[in-house]
C-alpha angles and dihedrals in degrees: 000000000000127000090246089072086067097053124092109257115244113247113260126227106287094019110156095218090062100057090042089058091046093049090049091051091050092051090048092049094044088050090050093048093049089050092053091046091050092049091050092051090045092053089046094053093042089051092048092050090048091050091049092051089045091054092049090050091048094051091049096045094041089058089052090046092051092054095048094044091045087052096054087102134041108291145159112258119221130204122179128215100190125168134350115359104229142112116288094022132104089261099051119137089245093058096039094046092048091054094047093050091051094048093050094043092054106103092217097052109119097178140350128234119200105200114199132195106158142119090218132254140180114025089210095053089044093052092047090057093044091052094048091052090051089051095047091048090054093045093047104033093166093059112075121207120213126189115218118194119208117179101336138003103174133164107323089023089058090044085064097040092054089072093062127101090240136354121226125190145161121261089247097045117120113235140170126030093155098182144090130240140186118195141181143131134267125211101178098118094043092054092050092052091051093045096242118155118216113219107193118164121188141170102222124048095246100030091112093056114146091013101160092222098051129068121256112238122215094253093055092046091053092049093052090047092052091051092050091048090052091051089048091052090051090050093049093049092051092049090049095049090050098044103030117173093354088084114090095214096155093049093046111037090175092063094110097033097098096261121134130211140197117265088254093058090037088064092056092047093049097246089116131040101201146332121269144122125236094266090049091052092046095048103034105025107031095026097224110104096185108091121203116197111224095172107132112245123225111257123240093261096053090052090049093052090046088055090054090060105260088146091051091050092053093047088054092048090053092047089051090055093248092134132040129188150138127248143186092246 
């Protein structure tokens, strides 16, 4: 028998074993190509994610670097109080106090400017900031703190400003409004006209106080007024402690009535010490023209949440009567 009889026969044209092998090869190659493609895309997206996180870190770190590098020489530290003074806002006590502490603790800070542009807000938040200013001034007696009013420094804003060594403003600034308010709406008569029955059930005789669909009785009205008067008295005492004899209380008996004045009139009353901007105070009063901003910035997630309409949702809740409160405004 010849040797050829021991060799594997070559597949003939149309041999099923040949196209099976070709098909298997194609499947294997396709699978390998898909795997390579998937790995390339995986590497691409991982690199993109890493680059994104790196950019976020760079932005955050560069802000911190800028402050520290700018503070390598004697400078004036700046902290902003901008907008409504309340929790979860740019002017919350947490943010403002953090900025103030960082400003005072910086070894190259020659003086601090607290720049205010606010209509007021929470009495508690305002008192926290006022007390922290007092503490920091005692701890760092060689570092003065000046309040600079921009467009407006009313009510809770002035509660804060009163703790400063001196208060500067523009002639056209709005200043004052030393008072306390609590507001809301009542729909009792409307409901009666429409024949709507209010079904409010509470545990506690006065738990439904200030319910907009129920009438306010005399006892509850007097209780609320006593509370507002107490908060007002605390406000007045704090302003007197901060401003002392500079206030012309005898000449202006309406000083604590909740009225507000222009910066020009505020100077006569004693609410303001002089006219000047932040740059003027830094250059002429503190003597350190370079200003370093220590105001804490909102983080990326806060900005993202704000874009999603968190503020709008809160506003709608307030409009719907879902929240009640008092404020120094």
